[in-house]
Biopython code that builds the backbone (N, CA, C, O; Angstrom):
import numpy as np
from Bio.PDB.StructureBuilder import StructureBuilder

atoms = [
    (1, "MET", "N", (123.843, 56.082, -124.834)),
    (1, "MET", "CA", (122.630, 55.443, -124.385)),
    (1, "MET", "C", (121.708, 56.489, -123.769)),
    (1, "MET", "O", (122.139, 57.360, -123.014)),
    (2, "ASP", "N", (120.461, 56.381, -124.104)),
    (2, "ASP", "CA", (119.496, 57.320, -123.540)),
    (2, "ASP", "C", (118.912, 56.755, -122.235)),
    (2, "ASP", "O", (119.202, 55.620, -121.858)),
    (3, "PHE", "N", (118.116, 57.531, -121.576)),
    (3, "PHE", "CA", (117.546, 57.196, -120.277)),
    (3, "PHE", "C", (116.735, 55.908, -120.313)),
    (3, "PHE", "O", (116.839, 55.085, -119.403)),
    (4, "PHE", "N", (115.925, 55.725, -121.361)),
    (4, "PHE", "CA", (115.033, 54.566, -121.417)),
    (4, "PHE", "C", (115.786, 53.261, -121.639)),
    (4, "PHE", "O", (115.379, 52.216, -121.132)),
    (5, "SER", "N", (116.871, 53.314, -122.387)),
    (5, "SER", "CA", (117.647, 52.088, -122.575)),
    (5, "SER", "C", (118.391, 51.718, -121.295)),
    (5, "SER", "O", (118.579, 50.535, -121.009)),
    (6, "VAL", "N", (118.810, 52.705, -120.532)),
    (6, "VAL", "CA", (119.445, 52.434, -119.246)),
    (6, "VAL", "C", (118.429, 51.821, -118.280)),
    (6, "VAL", "O", (118.744, 50.875, -117.559)),
    (7, "MET", "N", (117.211, 52.365, -118.269)),
    (7, "MET", "CA", (116.159, 51.826, -117.414)),
    (7, "MET", "C", (115.816, 50.390, -117.811)),
    (7, "MET", "O", (115.632, 49.536, -116.943)),
    (8, "ALA", "N", (115.731, 50.120, -119.104)),
    (8, "ALA", "CA", (115.421, 48.774, -119.570)),
    (8, "ALA", "C", (116.525, 47.803, -119.167)),
    (8, "ALA", "O", (116.246, 46.676, -118.758)),
    (9, "TYR", "N", (117.775, 48.238, -119.282)),
    (9, "TYR", "CA", (118.900, 47.404, -118.862)),
    (9, "TYR", "C", (118.820, 47.133, -117.360)),
    (9, "TYR", "O", (119.048, 46.005, -116.922)),
    (10, "GLY", "N", (118.503, 48.146, -116.580)),
    (10, "GLY", "CA", (118.391, 47.992, -115.130)),
    (10, "GLY", "C", (117.271, 47.036, -114.747)),
    (10, "GLY", "O", (117.437, 46.201, -113.858)),
    (11, "GLN", "N", (116.134, 47.160, -115.420)),
    (11, "GLN", "CA", (115.022, 46.254, -115.137)),
    (11, "GLN", "C", (115.382, 44.817, -115.485)),
    (11, "GLN", "O", (115.068, 43.893, -114.735)),
    (12, "GLY", "N", (116.035, 44.632, -116.611)),
    (12, "GLY", "CA", (116.455, 43.283, -117.008)),
    (12, "GLY", "C", (117.433, 42.685, -116.008)),
    (12, "GLY", "O", (117.366, 41.496, -115.698)),
    (13, "LEU", "N", (118.337, 43.510, -115.508)),
    (13, "LEU", "CA", (119.312, 43.044, -114.524)),
    (13, "LEU", "C", (118.623, 42.662, -113.214)),
    (13, "LEU", "O", (118.963, 41.645, -112.609)),
    (14, "ILE", "N", (117.673, 43.459, -112.779)),
    (14, "ILE", "CA", (116.930, 43.149, -111.551)),
    (14, "ILE", "C", (116.145, 41.854, -111.709)),
    (14, "ILE", "O", (116.133, 41.027, -110.797)),
    (15, "LEU", "N", (115.487, 41.662, -112.856)),
    (15, "LEU", "CA", (114.737, 40.421, -113.094)),
    (15, "LEU", "C", (115.669, 39.213, -113.104)),
    (15, "LEU", "O", (115.314, 38.149, -112.597)),
    (16, "LEU", "N", (116.855, 39.373, -113.678)),
    (16, "LEU", "CA", (117.826, 38.285, -113.700)),
    (16, "LEU", "C", (118.275, 37.943, -112.282)),
    (16, "LEU", "O", (118.367, 36.768, -111.928)),
    (17, "ILE", "N", (118.552, 38.955, -111.475)),
    (17, "ILE", "CA", (118.980, 38.724, -110.095)),
    (17, "ILE", "C", (117.875, 38.025, -109.300)),
    (17, "ILE", "O", (118.149, 37.091, -108.546)),
    (18, "LEU", "N", (116.624, 38.476, -109.466)),
    (18, "LEU", "CA", (115.498, 37.829, -108.782)),
    (18, "LEU", "C", (115.348, 36.376, -109.202)),
    (18, "LEU", "O", (115.114, 35.505, -108.363)),
    (19, "THR", "N", (115.481, 36.110, -110.491)),
    (19, "THR", "CA", (115.335, 34.745, -110.997)),
    (19, "THR", "C", (116.441, 33.848, -110.463)),
    (19, "THR", "O", (116.177, 32.719, -110.049)),
    (20, "VAL", "N", (117.659, 34.332, -110.468)),
    (20, "VAL", "CA", (118.778, 33.521, -109.969)),
    (20, "VAL", "C", (118.612, 33.255, -108.473)),
    (20, "VAL", "O", (118.805, 32.126, -108.021)),
    (21, "ALA", "N", (118.256, 34.282, -107.703)),
    (21, "ALA", "CA", (118.071, 34.094, -106.259)),
    (21, "ALA", "C", (116.946, 33.101, -105.971)),
    (21, "ALA", "O", (117.107, 32.209, -105.138)),
    (22, "ALA", "N", (115.812, 33.250, -106.651)),
    (22, "ALA", "CA", (114.686, 32.337, -106.445)),
    (22, "ALA", "C", (115.026, 30.932, -106.935)),
    (22, "ALA", "O", (114.647, 29.949, -106.299)),
    (23, "GLY", "N", (115.731, 30.827, -108.050)),
    (23, "GLY", "CA", (116.118, 29.523, -108.581)),
    (23, "GLY", "C", (117.063, 28.782, -107.662)),
    (23, "GLY", "O", (116.924, 27.575, -107.461)),
    (24, "VAL", "N", (118.024, 29.499, -107.101)),
    (24, "VAL", "CA", (118.962, 28.872, -106.160)),
    (24, "VAL", "C", (118.234, 28.458, -104.883)),
    (24, "VAL", "O", (118.455, 27.358, -104.377)),
    (25, "ALA", "N", (117.370, 29.325, -104.359)),
    (25, "ALA", "CA", (116.611, 28.995, -103.148)),
    (25, "ALA", "C", (115.718, 27.774, -103.385)),
    (25, "ALA", "O", (115.589, 26.917, -102.511)),
    (26, "SER", "N", (115.110, 27.701, -104.555)),
    (26, "SER", "CA", (114.257, 26.567, -104.880)),
    (26, "SER", "C", (115.076, 25.282, -104.999)),
    (26, "SER", "O", (114.636, 24.224, -104.548)),
    (27, "ALA", "N", (116.250, 25.366, -105.596)),
    (27, "ALA", "CA", (117.116, 24.191, -105.714)),
    (27, "ALA", "C", (117.584, 23.725, -104.338)),
    (27, "ALA", "O", (117.662, 22.522, -104.086)),
    (28, "VAL", "N", (117.894, 24.661, -103.450)),
    (28, "VAL", "CA", (118.293, 24.316, -102.084)),
    (28, "VAL", "C", (117.131, 23.644, -101.352)),
    (28, "VAL", "O", (117.327, 22.651, -100.651)),
    (29, "ALA", "N", (115.933, 24.181, -101.514)),
    (29, "ALA", "CA", (114.754, 23.574, -100.893)),
    (29, "ALA", "C", (114.530, 22.168, -101.434)),
    (29, "ALA", "O", (114.192, 21.260, -100.676)),
    (30, "LEU", "N", (114.715, 21.980, -102.733)),
    (30, "LEU", "CA", (114.556, 20.660, -103.351)),
    (30, "LEU", "C", (115.554, 19.666, -102.775)),
    (30, "LEU", "O", (115.182, 18.543, -102.434)),
    (31, "VAL", "N", (116.803, 20.064, -102.664)),
    (31, "VAL", "CA", (117.826, 19.176, -102.098)),
    (31, "VAL", "C", (117.496, 18.872, -100.641)),
    (31, "VAL", "O", (117.620, 17.729, -100.201)),
    (32, "HIS", "N", (117.081, 19.881, -99.897)),
    (32, "HIS", "CA", (116.725, 19.662, -98.489)),
    (32, "HIS", "C", (115.606, 18.635, -98.368)),
    (32, "HIS", "O", (115.695, 17.708, -97.563)),
    (33, "ALA", "N", (114.558, 18.798, -99.163)),
    (33, "ALA", "CA", (113.434, 17.867, -99.109)),
    (33, "ALA", "C", (113.869, 16.457, -99.504)),
    (33, "ALA", "O", (113.404, 15.475, -98.927)),
    (34, "ALA", "N", (114.749, 16.363, -100.477)),
    (34, "ALA", "CA", (115.170, 15.057, -100.982)),
    (34, "ALA", "C", (115.998, 14.272, -99.965)),
    (34, "ALA", "O", (115.980, 13.041, -99.984)),
    (35, "ILE", "N", (116.720, 14.956, -99.082)),
    (35, "ILE", "CA", (117.598, 14.235, -98.156)),
    (35, "ILE", "C", (116.966, 13.990, -96.783)),
    (35, "ILE", "O", (117.617, 13.444, -95.892)),
    (36, "GLN", "N", (115.718, 14.384, -96.610)),
    (36, "GLN", "CA", (115.042, 14.180, -95.327)),
    (36, "GLN", "C", (114.436, 12.781, -95.252)),
    (36, "GLN", "O", (114.199, 12.132, -96.272)),
    (37, "ARG", "N", (114.194, 12.335, -94.031)),
    (37, "ARG", "CA", (113.532, 11.045, -93.836)),
    (37, "ARG", "C", (112.090, 11.137, -94.317)),
    (37, "ARG", "O", (111.433, 12.163, -94.139)),
    (38, "SER", "N", (111.607, 10.073, -94.917)),
    (38, "SER", "CA", (110.243, 10.056, -95.460)),
    (38, "SER", "C", (109.180, 10.160, -94.376)),
    (38, "SER", "O", (108.119, 10.740, -94.606)),
    (39, "ASP", "N", (109.449, 9.610, -93.204)),
    (39, "ASP", "CA", (108.443, 9.616, -92.146)),
    (39, "ASP", "C", (108.316, 10.968, -91.444)),
    (39, "ASP", "O", (107.380, 11.164, -90.669)),
    (40, "ALA", "N", (109.227, 11.897, -91.695)),
    (40, "ALA", "CA", (109.178, 13.201, -91.026)),
    (40, "ALA", "C", (108.045, 14.074, -91.562)),
    (40, "ALA", "O", (107.486, 14.881, -90.819)),
    (41, "PHE", "N", (107.704, 13.925, -92.823)),
    (41, "PHE", "CA", (106.680, 14.778, -93.424)),
    (41, "PHE", "C", (105.283, 14.487, -92.884)),
    (41, "PHE", "O", (104.605, 15.415, -92.440)),
    (42, "PRO", "N", (104.825, 13.231, -92.904)),
    (42, "PRO", "CA", (103.507, 12.972, -92.323)),
    (42, "PRO", "C", (103.477, 13.198, -90.812)),
    (42, "PRO", "O", (102.417, 13.477, -90.253)),
    (43, "ALA", "N", (104.612, 13.084, -90.155)),
    (43, "ALA", "CA", (104.661, 13.277, -88.711)),
    (43, "ALA", "C", (104.356, 14.725, -88.316)),
    (43, "ALA", "O", (103.913, 14.987, -87.198)),
    (44, "VAL", "N", (104.591, 15.651, -89.225)),
    (44, "VAL", "CA", (104.282, 17.066, -88.945)),
    (44, "VAL", "C", (103.024, 17.502, -89.697)),
    (44, "VAL", "O", (102.816, 18.691, -89.937)),
    (45, "ASP", "N", (102.195, 16.535, -90.062)),
    (45, "ASP", "CA", (100.920, 16.791, -90.750)),
    (45, "ASP", "C", (101.093, 17.562, -92.052)),
    (45, "ASP", "O", (100.353, 18.506, -92.327)),
    (46, "ARG", "N", (102.064, 17.160, -92.841)),
    (46, "ARG", "CA", (102.290, 17.761, -94.158)),
    (46, "ARG", "C", (102.215, 16.666, -95.218)),
    (46, "ARG", "O", (102.155, 15.481, -94.891)),
    (47, "GLN", "N", (102.219, 17.063, -96.473)),
    (47, "GLN", "CA", (102.195, 16.090, -97.569)),
    (47, "GLN", "C", (103.412, 15.178, -97.480)),
    (47, "GLN", "O", (104.352, 15.461, -96.738)),
    (48, "SER", "N", (103.394, 14.098, -98.230)),
    (48, "SER", "CA", (104.492, 13.144, -98.189)),
    (48, "SER", "C", (105.755, 13.731, -98.822)),
    (48, "SER", "O", (105.715, 14.741, -99.524)),
    (49, "LYS", "N", (106.860, 13.068, -98.551)),
    (49, "LYS", "CA", (108.145, 13.494, -99.106)),
    (49, "LYS", "C", (108.102, 13.489, -100.628)),
    (49, "LYS", "O", (108.604, 14.416, -101.263)),
    (50, "VAL", "N", (107.511, 12.462, -101.217)),
    (50, "VAL", "CA", (107.439, 12.352, -102.676)),
    (50, "VAL", "C", (106.676, 13.545, -103.265)),
    (50, "VAL", "O", (107.079, 14.096, -104.289)),
    (51, "ILE", "N", (105.601, 13.931, -102.633)),
    (51, "ILE", "CA", (104.822, 15.066, -103.136)),
    (51, "ILE", "C", (105.627, 16.344, -103.030)),
    (51, "ILE", "O", (105.649, 17.133, -103.975)),
    (52, "TRP", "N", (106.298, 16.574, -101.890)),
    (52, "TRP", "CA", (107.076, 17.807, -101.737)),
    (52, "TRP", "C", (108.262, 17.849, -102.686)),
    (52, "TRP", "O", (108.566, 18.906, -103.239)),
    (53, "VAL", "N", (108.932, 16.735, -102.885)),
    (53, "VAL", "CA", (110.052, 16.717, -103.840)),
    (53, "VAL", "C", (109.529, 17.005, -105.244)),
    (53, "VAL", "O", (110.168, 17.736, -106.001)),
    (54, "SER", "N", (108.383, 16.444, -105.597)),
    (54, "SER", "CA", (107.785, 16.705, -106.913)),
    (54, "SER", "C", (107.388, 18.175, -107.067)),
    (54, "SER", "O", (107.654, 18.791, -108.099)),
    (55, "ILE", "N", (106.752, 18.729, -106.038)),
    (55, "ILE", "CA", (106.350, 20.143, -106.082)),
    (55, "ILE", "C", (107.579, 21.030, -106.238)),
    (55, "ILE", "O", (107.578, 21.954, -107.052)),
    (56, "LEU", "N", (108.620, 20.760, -105.472)),
    (56, "LEU", "CA", (109.811, 21.605, -105.518)),
    (56, "LEU", "C", (110.603, 21.410, -106.815)),
    (56, "LEU", "O", (111.244, 22.345, -107.293)),
    (57, "ALA", "N", (110.563, 20.213, -107.382)),
    (57, "ALA", "CA", (111.212, 20.002, -108.686)),
    (57, "ALA", "C", (110.489, 20.812, -109.753)),
    (57, "ALA", "O", (111.126, 21.455, -110.588)),
    (58, "GLY", "N", (109.158, 20.782, -109.726)),
    (58, "GLY", "CA", (108.383, 21.601, -110.659)),
    (58, "GLY", "C", (108.608, 23.082, -110.440)),
    (58, "GLY", "O", (108.736, 23.844, -111.398)),
    (59, "ALA", "N", (108.656, 23.498, -109.170)),
    (59, "ALA", "CA", (108.885, 24.908, -108.855)),
    (59, "ALA", "C", (110.240, 25.368, -109.369)),
    (59, "ALA", "O", (110.355, 26.449, -109.947)),
    (60, "THR", "N", (111.263, 24.551, -109.161)),
    (60, "THR", "CA", (112.601, 24.901, -109.636)),
    (60, "THR", "C", (112.616, 25.011, -111.159)),
    (60, "THR", "O", (113.205, 25.939, -111.712)),
    (61, "LEU", "N", (111.977, 24.075, -111.825)),
    (61, "LEU", "CA", (111.897, 24.115, -113.285)),
    (61, "LEU", "C", (111.151, 25.356, -113.759)),
    (61, "LEU", "O", (111.617, 26.047, -114.665)),
    (62, "PHE", "N", (110.003, 25.644, -113.159)),
    (62, "PHE", "CA", (109.224, 26.824, -113.546)),
    (62, "PHE", "C", (110.025, 28.105, -113.366)),
    (62, "PHE", "O", (110.002, 28.976, -114.235)),
    (63, "ILE", "N", (110.732, 28.228, -112.249)),
    (63, "ILE", "CA", (111.494, 29.449, -111.988)),
    (63, "ILE", "C", (112.610, 29.622, -113.014)),
    (63, "ILE", "O", (112.787, 30.715, -113.553)),
    (64, "TRP", "N", (113.360, 28.564, -113.290)),
    (64, "TRP", "CA", (114.479, 28.687, -114.221)),
    (64, "TRP", "C", (114.013, 28.854, -115.665)),
    (64, "TRP", "O", (114.677, 29.536, -116.446)),
    (65, "VAL", "N", (112.897, 28.252, -116.033)),
    (65, "VAL", "CA", (112.433, 28.341, -117.424)),
    (65, "VAL", "C", (111.637, 29.619, -117.678)),
    (65, "VAL", "O", (111.842, 30.284, -118.694)),
    (66, "PHE", "N", (110.728, 29.970, -116.763)),
    (66, "PHE", "CA", (109.827, 31.097, -116.995)),
    (66, "PHE", "C", (110.225, 32.372, -116.264)),
    (66, "PHE", "O", (109.587, 33.408, -116.448)),
    (67, "GLY", "N", (111.260, 32.317, -115.443)),
    (67, "GLY", "CA", (111.665, 33.481, -114.666)),
    (67, "GLY", "C", (110.860, 33.577, -113.390)),
    (67, "GLY", "O", (109.781, 32.996, -113.275)),
    (68, "ALA", "N", (111.389, 34.315, -112.435)),
    (68, "ALA", "CA", (110.760, 34.397, -111.118)),
    (68, "ALA", "C", (109.523, 35.276, -111.114)),
    (68, "ALA", "O", (108.739, 35.212, -110.167)),
    (69, "VAL", "N", (109.318, 36.097, -112.139)),
    (69, "VAL", "CA", (108.175, 37.003, -112.118)),
    (69, "VAL", "C", (107.148, 36.693, -113.202)),
    (69, "VAL", "O", (106.174, 37.430, -113.356)),
    (70, "GLY", "N", (107.351, 35.611, -113.956)),
    (70, "GLY", "CA", (106.327, 35.152, -114.880)),
    (70, "GLY", "C", (105.241, 34.427, -114.099)),
    (70, "GLY", "O", (105.448, 34.086, -112.934)),
    (71, "PHE", "N", (104.095, 34.187, -114.713)),
    (71, "PHE", "CA", (102.974, 33.554, -114.007)),
    (71, "PHE", "C", (103.372, 32.222, -113.385)),
    (71, "PHE", "O", (103.163, 32.010, -112.190)),
    (72, "LEU", "N", (103.939, 31.330, -114.178)),
    (72, "LEU", "CA", (104.332, 30.030, -113.640)),
    (72, "LEU", "C", (105.520, 30.155, -112.692)),
    (72, "LEU", "O", (105.645, 29.378, -111.746)),
    (73, "GLY", "N", (106.384, 31.122, -112.940)),
    (73, "GLY", "CA", (107.499, 31.370, -112.034)),
    (73, "GLY", "C", (107.032, 31.801, -110.663)),
    (73, "GLY", "O", (107.597, 31.388, -109.650)),
    (74, "ILE", "N", (106.003, 32.627, -110.624)),
    (74, "ILE", "CA", (105.461, 33.079, -109.344)),
    (74, "ILE", "C", (104.847, 31.902, -108.589)),
    (74, "ILE", "O", (104.964, 31.824, -107.366)),
    (75, "ILE", "N", (104.202, 30.997, -109.297)),
    (75, "ILE", "CA", (103.672, 29.791, -108.656)),
    (75, "ILE", "C", (104.825, 28.987, -108.046)),
    (75, "ILE", "O", (104.709, 28.471, -106.935)),
    (76, "GLY", "N", (105.924, 28.887, -108.772)),
    (76, "GLY", "CA", (107.104, 28.193, -108.258)),
    (76, "GLY", "C", (107.685, 28.878, -107.031)),
    (76, "GLY", "O", (108.078, 28.213, -106.073)),
    (77, "VAL", "N", (107.741, 30.201, -107.058)),
    (77, "VAL", "CA", (108.271, 30.958, -105.919)),
    (77, "VAL", "C", (107.386, 30.744, -104.692)),
    (77, "VAL", "O", (107.895, 30.553, -103.588)),
    (78, "VAL", "N", (106.081, 30.775, -104.876)),
    (78, "VAL", "CA", (105.163, 30.563, -103.746)),
    (78, "VAL", "C", (105.347, 29.161, -103.170)),
    (78, "VAL", "O", (105.394, 29.001, -101.950)),
    (79, "ALA", "N", (105.449, 28.153, -104.017)),
    (79, "ALA", "CA", (105.643, 26.782, -103.534)),
    (79, "ALA", "C", (106.952, 26.662, -102.758)),
    (79, "ALA", "O", (106.997, 26.027, -101.704)),
    (80, "MET", "N", (108.011, 27.270, -103.278)),
    (80, "MET", "CA", (109.308, 27.232, -102.612)),
    (80, "MET", "C", (109.243, 27.941, -101.262)),
    (80, "MET", "O", (109.794, 27.449, -100.277)),
    (81, "LEU", "N", (108.581, 29.084, -101.210)),
    (81, "LEU", "CA", (108.468, 29.830, -99.954)),
    (81, "LEU", "C", (107.639, 29.078, -98.915)),
    (81, "LEU", "O", (107.967, 29.099, -97.729)),
    (82, "VAL", "N", (106.571, 28.417, -99.352)),
    (82, "VAL", "CA", (105.767, 27.618, -98.420)),
    (82, "VAL", "C", (106.637, 26.527, -97.795)),
    (82, "VAL", "O", (106.582, 26.289, -96.588)),
    (83, "TYR", "N", (107.433, 25.871, -98.627)),
    (83, "TYR", "CA", (108.304, 24.820, -98.091)),
    (83, "TYR", "C", (109.328, 25.404, -97.115)),
    (83, "TYR", "O", (109.483, 24.899, -96.003)),
    (84, "LEU", "N", (110.021, 26.460, -97.524)),
    (84, "LEU", "CA", (111.090, 27.008, -96.690)),
    (84, "LEU", "C", (110.590, 27.636, -95.392)),
    (84, "LEU", "O", (111.267, 27.568, -94.366)),
    (85, "VAL", "N", (109.407, 28.248, -95.433)),
    (85, "VAL", "CA", (108.905, 28.964, -94.261)),
    (85, "VAL", "C", (108.056, 28.071, -93.354)),
    (85, "VAL", "O", (108.074, 28.243, -92.136)),
    (86, "ASP", "N", (107.325, 27.133, -93.921)),
    (86, "ASP", "CA", (106.393, 26.337, -93.127)),
    (86, "ASP", "C", (106.851, 24.894, -92.928)),
    (86, "ASP", "O", (106.922, 24.420, -91.795)),
    (87, "VAL", "N", (107.157, 24.205, -94.000)),
    (87, "VAL", "CA", (107.424, 22.768, -93.919)),
    (87, "VAL", "C", (108.824, 22.479, -93.388)),
    (87, "VAL", "O", (108.977, 21.660, -92.481)),
    (88, "ARG", "N", (109.846, 23.132, -93.933)),
    (88, "ARG", "CA", (111.225, 22.851, -93.543)),
    (88, "ARG", "C", (111.479, 23.001, -92.049)),
    (88, "ARG", "O", (112.088, 22.114, -91.451)),
    (89, "PRO", "N", (111.032, 24.095, -91.419)),
    (89, "PRO", "CA", (111.297, 24.200, -89.979)),
    (89, "PRO", "C", (110.645, 23.080, -89.160)),
    (89, "PRO", "O", (111.228, 22.608, -88.184)),
    (90, "ARG", "N", (109.461, 22.662, -89.548)),
    (90, "ARG", "CA", (108.778, 21.585, -88.818)),
    (90, "ARG", "C", (109.467, 20.242, -89.019)),
    (90, "ARG", "O", (109.621, 19.462, -88.080)),
    (91, "VAL", "N", (109.880, 19.985, -90.259)),
    (91, "VAL", "CA", (110.577, 18.728, -90.555)),
    (91, "VAL", "C", (111.914, 18.696, -89.821)),
    (91, "VAL", "O", (112.294, 17.666, -89.264)),
    (92, "ASP", "N", (112.627, 19.817, -89.817)),
    (92, "ASP", "CA", (113.898, 19.874, -89.089)),
    (92, "ASP", "C", (113.682, 19.698, -87.596)),
    (92, "ASP", "O", (114.446, 18.991, -86.938)),
    (93, "ALA", "N", (112.643, 20.337, -87.051)),
    (93, "ALA", "CA", (112.395, 20.269, -85.610)),
    (93, "ALA", "C", (112.076, 18.850, -85.159)),
    (93, "ALA", "O", (112.551, 18.408, -84.113)),
    (94, "ILE", "N", (111.280, 18.143, -85.936)),
    (94, "ILE", "CA", (110.902, 16.788, -85.526)),
    (94, "ILE", "C", (112.088, 15.832, -85.607)),
    (94, "ILE", "O", (112.110, 14.806, -84.928)),
    (95, "GLN", "N", (113.073, 16.169, -86.440)),
    (95, "GLN", "CA", (114.265, 15.336, -86.561)),
    (95, "GLN", "C", (115.402, 15.829, -85.668)),
    (95, "GLN", "O", (116.461, 15.204, -85.605)),
    (96, "GLY", "N", (115.182, 16.950, -84.979)),
    (96, "GLY", "CA", (116.221, 17.508, -84.117)),
    (96, "GLY", "C", (117.354, 18.152, -84.874)),
    (96, "GLY", "O", (118.484, 18.183, -84.386)),
    (97, "LYS", "N", (117.077, 18.671, -86.068)),
    (97, "LYS", "CA", (118.104, 19.290, -86.907)),
    (97, "LYS", "C", (117.941, 20.802, -86.903)),
    (97, "LYS", "O", (116.882, 21.333, -86.571)),
    (98, "SER", "N", (119.003, 21.471, -87.276)),
    (98, "SER", "CA", (118.979, 22.910, -87.443)),
    (98, "SER", "C", (119.903, 23.280, -88.595)),
    (98, "SER", "O", (120.963, 22.675, -88.757)),
    (99, "TRP", "N", (119.515, 24.259, -89.391)),
    (99, "TRP", "CA", (120.362, 24.672, -90.513)),
    (99, "TRP", "C", (121.600, 25.420, -90.058)),
    (99, "TRP", "O", (122.638, 25.350, -90.716)),
    (100, "PHE", "N", (121.513, 26.129, -88.952)),
    (100, "PHE", "CA", (122.590, 27.041, -88.582)),
    (100, "PHE", "C", (123.273, 26.657, -87.277)),
    (100, "PHE", "O", (123.740, 27.532, -86.547)),
    (101, "GLY", "N", (123.336, 25.400, -86.980)),
    (101, "GLY", "CA", (124.031, 24.986, -85.771)),
    (101, "GLY", "C", (123.316, 23.854, -85.083)),
    (101, "GLY", "O", (122.288, 23.365, -85.551)),
    (102, "LYS", "N", (123.875, 23.447, -83.968)),
    (102, "LYS", "CA", (123.262, 22.354, -83.218)),
    (102, "LYS", "C", (122.069, 22.824, -82.448)),
    (102, "LYS", "O", (122.038, 23.944, -81.937)),
    (103, "LYS", "N", (121.101, 21.976, -82.367)),
    (103, "LYS", "CA", (119.891, 22.273, -81.608)),
    (103, "LYS", "C", (120.161, 21.997, -80.131)),
    (103, "LYS", "O", (120.742, 20.970, -79.778)),
    (104, "ALA", "N", (119.747, 22.895, -79.300)),
    (104, "ALA", "CA", (120.022, 22.736, -77.863)),
    (104, "ALA", "C", (119.080, 21.741, -77.218)),
    (104, "ALA", "O", (119.175, 21.490, -76.017)),
]
sb = StructureBuilder()
sb.init_structure("model")
sb.init_model(0)
sb.init_chain("A")
sb.init_seg("    ")
for serial, (resi, resn, name, xyz) in enumerate(atoms, 1):
    if name == "N":
        sb.init_residue(resn, " ", resi, " ")
    sb.init_atom(name, np.array(xyz, "f"), 0.0, 1.0, " ", f" {name:<3s}", serial, name[0])
structure = sb.get_structure()
């Protein structure tokens, strides 16, 4: 194998790892949104549960079908990150939940 084929293999492997990581994170976000109370979303001034579950279902589909670095995949990654970084902590806080232990 020459240098360029090794580089191409490495790039393909990195893209696969990124896609799997983003796809799993998106699926986790989707499950999290699906099991939350419906009234928690409007209570933290965010879209409804149905809208977030729909957005995250689309994001998960886009990531797995188009990859994490394709145009639609990137849209899916951004939607998933918005949920995980902004919406999830607020929804958990209003319900008194925590991902990594009991809330004090």
